[in-house]
Each structure stands twice: as C-alpha cells, then as structure tokens.
C-alpha positions in Angstrom: 150.2 77.7 58.9 148.7 77.8 54.8 147.3 80.9 53.1 143.3 81.6 52.5 141.8 81.2 49.7 138.5 81.7 48.3 137.1 80.3 44.9 134.4 82.1 43.7 132.9 79.5 40.9 130.2 78.5 39.2 130.4 75.8 38.3 130.6 73.2 41.4 133.0 70.7 38.8 135.5 73.6 38.3 135.5 75.1 41.7 136.1 71.5 42.4 139.6 70.7 40.4 140.6 74.3 41.4 140.1 73.7 45.4 142.2 70.0 44.9 144.5 71.5 43.4 146.0 74.2 46.3 145.4 72.1 48.9 147.7 69.6 47.4 149.7 73.1 47.6 148.8 73.9 51.3 146.1 76.5 51.2 142.8 76.7 52.7 140.2 77.2 50.3 136.5 77.5 50.9 134.0 78.3 47.9 131.8 80.3 47.0 129.7 80.5 43.8 127.8 83.6 43.1 129.4 86.4 43.6 126.6 88.2 46.6 128.1 84.8 48.5 131.0 85.7 47.5 131.4 88.8 48.6 129.6 87.4 52.0 132.2 85.5 52.2 135.6 88.1 52.1 133.6 89.8 54.7 133.5 87.1 56.7 136.8 84.9 56.4 139.1 88.0 54.8 141.1 86.0 52.6 144.9 85.8 51.7 143.6 85.3 48.3 140.7 86.1 45.9 139.6 83.3 42.9 137.3 85.3 40.8 135.6 84.1 37.7 134.8 87.0 35.9 130.7 85.6 34.4 129.2 85.1 37.9 125.0 84.6 38.6 123.6 87.2 41.4 127.1 89.2 41.5 128.7 89.5 37.9 132.7 89.5 38.7 133.8 92.5 37.7 131.1 94.7 39.3 133.2 92.2 42.7 136.0 93.8 41.9 134.6 97.1 41.7 133.3 96.1 45.7 136.2 95.1 46.7 138.8 97.6 45.7 136.9 100.6 46.1 136.2 99.0 50.0 139.4 100.8 52.9 139.3 97.5 54.4 139.2 95.2 51.8 141.3 96.7 49.2 144.1 95.2 50.4 143.0 91.3 49.4 144.5 90.6 45.9 142.1 89.3 43.0 143.1 86.7 40.3 140.8 86.5 38.0 139.6 83.1 36.7 137.9 83.5 33.4 137.2 82.2 30.2 137.0 85.2 28.5 140.7 85.1 26.8 140.2 89.0 24.9 143.0 91.0 25.8 140.1 93.8 26.3 139.0 92.0 28.8 142.2 90.5 30.1 143.1 94.6 30.3 139.7 95.6 32.1 140.2 93.7 34.7 143.7 94.9 36.1 142.4 98.2 35.4 139.5 97.2 37.8 142.3 96.0 40.2 143.3 93.0 39.7 146.6 91.7 40.7 146.4 88.8 37.6 144.3 87.3 35.0 143.6 83.8 33.5 142.1 82.1 30.7 139.9 79.2 30.9 140.6 76.2 30.5 143.0 75.8 33.4 146.6 75.1 33.3 147.6 74.4 36.5 151.2 75.3 36.5 150.3 78.7 35.6 147.9 79.0 37.8 150.6 78.0 40.6 153.3 80.5 39.0 150.5 82.6 39.1 149.1 82.9 43.0 152.5 82.7 43.9 153.3 85.6 42.4 150.8 86.6 44.2 152.1 85.8 48.0 155.9 86.7 46.5 154.5 90.6 45.9 152.4 91.4 49.3 155.9 90.5 51.1 
C-alpha cells in the first residue's frame, strides 16, 4: 500500500497539481486548504508525510509546524515545507522549527519527488 501524504495548501490549483503528480507515483493523497483544517486532518489521519505551505489562512504554516513538532503524538510525522518564500532565512527557519525539507515554488516536479523519496528513505 502506498504512503499517505497530506497536502496543506490554500491554492486549490497548486494542490491539485501536486495531488496529480503524487497519485501518479502511487501515493494516497488528502488535501487541507488552511492551517486549521490541516491540523485536524493530521490528527485524524496520521499521514506518513505532510507537504506544508508556509502562508496559509487561519493558521500559518510555521505555527502549524511548531504545533506538530511539539506534540508527542504527532512529532514523528515528517514535514516538507513548500513555499513561494525562497529567502535563505525562510528556509533556515523552517528547518530549525523541525521541517525535514524545504522546497520553493514554483515547484520542480523531479526535485519534489526526490525530496519525498529522501524523507521516506531516512525514516526506515
């Protein structure tokens, strides 16, 4: 059975593009369109990986990352930050807060798939 990935992305078109890419690779995908819904779905489904946008309505991606990484039941879920914010300090902050990887938009499909594969390889 394929790994379950939760995409937390407020841009519906972007979420659909990522979903289609990952489903073609055999992953099971769920989508949340804001930070609060993302937190609810993380708790409910315990995904194998979360692709988390930084700039989200209702609950910012960085705040959601902090919540997950400070919750003993959720902290083991790997998070890959996906953001249009490409400044070095944004990347460093995401990694400091506990993200396993950080990928900038616009997304390079091959790079995203490589990062996901690397995360799952490390987790074994």
